[in-house]
C-alpha positions in Angstrom: -8.8 -3.0 -20.9 -6.3 -1.4 -18.7 -6.4 1.8 -20.7 -9.9 2.5 -19.6 -8.5 3.5 -16.2 -6.0 6.0 -17.5 -8.1 9.1 -16.5 -8.5 8.1 -12.9 -5.1 6.4 -12.4 -2.7 8.0 -14.9 0.4 7.4 -12.9 -0.3 3.7 -12.3 -1.2 3.0 -15.9 1.8 4.9 -17.3 4.2 3.2 -15.0 2.8 -0.3 -15.6 2.9 0.1 -19.4 6.4 1.3 -19.2 7.5 -1.7 -17.2 5.8 -4.1 -19.6 7.1 -2.3 -22.7 10.7 -2.4 -21.3 10.3 -6.0 -20.1 11.0 -5.1 -16.5 8.2 -7.0 -14.9 8.8 -7.8 -11.2 8.0 -11.1 -9.6 5.8 -9.4 -7.0 3.6 -6.3 -6.7 1.7 -4.8 -3.8 -1.2 -2.6 -4.9 -2.4 -0.2 -2.2 -6.0 0.6 -3.2 -6.7 3.4 -0.7 -10.4 2.3 -1.0 -10.5 3.4 -4.7 -14.0 2.3 -5.7 -12.9 0.5 -8.9 -9.9 -1.2 -7.4 -11.1 -4.8 -7.9 -11.7 -4.4 -11.6 -8.5 -2.4 -12.1 -6.4 -5.1 -10.2 -7.9 -7.8 -12.4 -7.3 -5.8 -15.5 -3.7 -5.2 -14.4 -3.2 -8.9 -13.7 -4.6 -9.8 -17.1 -2.3 -7.2 -18.7 0.7 -9.0 -17.1 -0.6 -12.4 -18.3 -2.2 -11.9 -21.7 -0.1 -10.2 -24.4 -3.3 -8.9 -26.1 -4.8 -7.2 -23.1 -4.0 -3.7 -24.1 -5.3 -0.8 -26.1 -3.8 -2.4 -29.2 -6.4 -5.2 -29.3 -10.1 -4.5 -29.2 -10.9 -8.2 -29.1 -8.9 -9.2 -26.0 -12.1 -9.2 -23.8 -13.3 -12.0 -26.0 -10.1 -14.0 -26.2 -10.1 -17.5 -24.8 -7.4 -16.8 -22.2 -9.1 -13.8 -20.6 -12.6 -15.5 -20.8 -11.2 -18.4 -18.9 -9.9 -16.0 -16.2 -13.3 -14.4 -15.9 -14.7 -17.9 -15.3 -12.0 -18.8 -12.8 -11.1 -21.6 -15.2 -7.6 -20.6 -16.3 -5.0 -22.9 -14.9 -2.3 -20.2 -15.1 -4.3 -17.6 -13.1 -5.3 -17.9 -9.5 -7.1 -15.7 -7.0 -7.1 -16.0 -3.2 -9.6 -14.4 -0.9 -9.8 -14.5 2.9 -11.7 -17.5 4.3 -13.7 -15.8 7.0 -11.5 -13.1 8.5 -8.1 -14.5 7.5 -6.1 -16.1 4.7 -4.8 -19.4 5.9 -1.6 -21.3 5.4 -3.4 -24.1 3.5 -4.5 -21.6 0.9 -0.9 -20.5 0.3 0.3 -24.1 0.2 -2.4 -25.0 -2.3 -1.4 -22.1 -4.4 2.2 -23.1 -4.4 1.3 -26.6 -5.5 -0.8 -25.3 -8.4 2.1 -23.1 -9.5 4.4 -26.1 -9.7 2.2 -27.6 -12.5 3.0 -27.1 -16.1 1.8 -23.9 -17.7 -1.1 -24.1 -20.2 0.7 -21.8 -22.7 4.4 -22.0 -23.6 6.5 -19.1 -22.4 3.6 -17.4 -20.6 3.6 -15.7 -17.3 1.6 -17.3 -14.5 -0.2 -14.8 -12.2 -1.9 -15.0 -8.8 -3.8 -12.4 -6.9 -4.1 -12.3 -3.1 -6.9 -10.0 -2.0 -6.8 -8.4 1.5 -3.1 -9.4 1.8 -3.1 -7.7 5.3 -5.3 -10.6 6.5 -2.7 -13.3 6.0 -2.3 -15.1 9.4 1.2 -15.7 10.7 1.6 -19.1 9.2 0.2 -18.1 5.8 2.5 -15.0 5.8 5.6 -17.2 6.5 4.6 -19.6 3.8 4.1 -16.8 1.3 7.3 -15.1 2.3 9.3 -18.2 1.4 7.5 -18.3 -1.9 8.4 -14.7 -2.6 12.0 -15.2 -1.6 12.4 -18.1 -4.0 10.1 -17.2 -6.9 9.3 -19.7 -9.6 10.3 -18.6 -13.1 7.6 -16.5 -14.8 5.3 -16.5 -11.7 4.0 -13.1 -10.7 2.4 -12.2 -7.4 -0.2 -9.4 -7.1 -1.0 -8.6 -3.5 -3.9 -6.2 -2.8 -4.5 -4.1 0.4 -6.3 -0.9 1.2 -3.2 0.3 3.2 0.3 -0.9 2.5 1.4 -0.5 6.2 -1.1 -3.2 7.2 1.0 -5.7 5.3 4.0 -7.1 7.3 7.3 -5.5 6.6 9.1 -8.6 5.3 6.5 -9.2 2.6 6.1 -5.5 1.7 9.9 -5.2 1.2 9.8 -7.9 -1.4 7.2 -6.2 -3.6 7.1 -3.4 -6.0 4.5 -1.0 -4.5 1.8 0.9 -6.4 -0.5 3.3 -4.6 -3.7 4.2 -6.3 -5.3 7.6 -6.3 -8.6 8.1 -4.4 -9.8 11.6 -5.1 -12.8 11.1 -2.7 -10.5 10.8 0.3 -10.7 13.8 2.6 -9.0 14.7 5.8 -11.7 13.7 8.2 -10.5 15.3 11.4 -12.7 18.2 12.3 -9.9 20.5 13.6 -7.4 20.4 10.8 -5.5 23.3 12.2 -4.7 21.2 15.3 -3.1 18.5 13.2 -1.1 21.1 11.3 0.2 22.5 14.6 1.2 19.1 15.9 3.1 18.4 12.7 4.8 21.8 12.7 5.8 21.3 16.3 7.3 17.9 15.6 9.1 19.0 12.5 10.5 22.3 13.9 11.1 21.5 17.6 12.3 18.0 17.0 12.8 16.0 20.3 12.0 19.3 22.2 8.4 18.8 21.0 8.0 16.7 24.2 8.0 20.0 26.1 6.2 22.1 23.5 3.4 19.8 22.4 1.4 20.1 25.6 1.5 23.9 25.2 0.3 23.5 21.6 -2.6 21.3 22.8 -3.4 23.6 25.7 -2.6 20.9 28.1 -5.7 19.0 27.1 -5.8 15.3 27.8 -6.4 13.2 24.6 -7.7 9.7 24.9 -6.3 6.7 23.0 -9.1 7.0 20.4 -8.4 10.6 19.8 -4.7 9.9 19.4 -5.5 7.1 17.0 -7.5 9.6 14.9 -4.6 12.0 14.9 -2.1 9.3 13.9 -4.4 8.2 11.0 -4.6 11.7 9.7 -0.8 12.2 10.2 -0.2 9.1 8.1 -2.4 10.4 5.4 -0.7 13.8 5.3 2.8 12.4 5.3 1.8 10.0 2.4 0.6 13.1 0.5 4.0 14.7 1.2 5.7 11.6 -0.2 3.4 11.7 -3.3 4.3 15.4 -3.9 8.0 14.6 -3.5 7.6 11.8 -6.1 5.7 14.1 -8.5 2.6 12.0 -8.1 -1.0 13.3 -7.8 -1.5 14.7 -4.3 -4.1 16.7 -2.2 -3.3 20.2 -3.3 -5.4 22.0 -0.7 -3.0 21.1 2.1 0.2 22.4 0.3 1.1 24.6 3.2 1.7 21.8 5.7 3.2 19.7 3.0 5.9 22.4 2.4 6.7 22.3 6.1 7.2 18.5 6.0 9.2 18.5 2.8 11.5 21.3 4.0 12.5 19.1 6.9 12.6 15.7 5.3 14.2 13.5 2.6 12.5 10.6 1.0 14.3 8.3 3.4 13.1 10.1 6.5 9.5 10.4 5.1 9.4 6.6 4.7 10.9 6.1 8.1 8.4 8.4 9.7 5.5 6.7 8.0 6.8 3.4 9.4 6.9 4.9 12.9 3.4 6.3 12.7 2.1 2.9 11.6 3.9 1.1 14.4 2.6 3.6 16.9 -0.9 2.9 15.8 -0.4 -0.8 16.5 1.2 0.0 19.9 -1.6 2.3 20.8 -4.0 -0.5 20.9 -2.2 -2.1 23.8 -0.6 0.9 25.6 -2.6 2.1 28.5 -0.3 5.0 29.4 -1.0 7.6 26.7 1.7 10.1 28.0 4.5 7.5 27.9 3.3 6.4 24.5 3.4 10.0 23.2 6.9 10.6 24.6 8.2 7.4 23.0 6.6 8.3 19.7 8.2 11.8 19.7 11.6 10.5 20.4 11.5 7.9 17.6 9.8 10.2 15.2 12.2 13.1 15.6 15.5 11.2 16.0 16.0 10.1 12.4 19.3 10.5 10.6 19.1 10.9 6.9 
């Protein structure tokens, strides 16, 4: 039952139930698990909730109903799951899915649901095939895409989904020198583009390798996500409220989302960029030159 997760994921459960109760179900969802340990069972319960009208706290017998039992056995023709084959999800898997979705539903007026696990592992051809499916959704077909980090999923797919981000209370800021990351963020937020000159002073002119900058960007992404959660009145990491206040004093929701996008893109660029100093200057200019 989906209600069994309400203690650990109150925001998610509350919002999902409100959408279903108000009959505002979207044709596509992206669930960011953030490595929440019970993510797989929660996602399956969520998909069942969209599919089976009895899968709620109002029915103690839903776990034994024929429709949900068939889902558990992978034998329900209205419910499909896709996993990576090896390290990727292939185009043929998406085309096979689309063909199955064209067949007649087993139950009249019922939703049809498919889950794509590790949606960030769609190869280019598979992503394009899925994108077309999302752009022209079949009636009463619901997509549930799952990833540990929403920014790993390509922009065009992500923009077509309603996004839910799960809470992982076990996640901690892993960087040893947390004060350093706070100083970097304060410099970027308060000095803006002038941070190009100030940041080396903040860092005592130390040279940071690509791997060290990758760690910093990962932690920055996490902190800015926490700021966005606080802005949206969602559960956030309260022991970093001081730096969150600095961020929120200098940003709107729009600029936070834009900065998260820039951080993510910079992490991808860092893998191929050999000149760390040029990379850093480019990042600062893009990060600080955002109009609300």
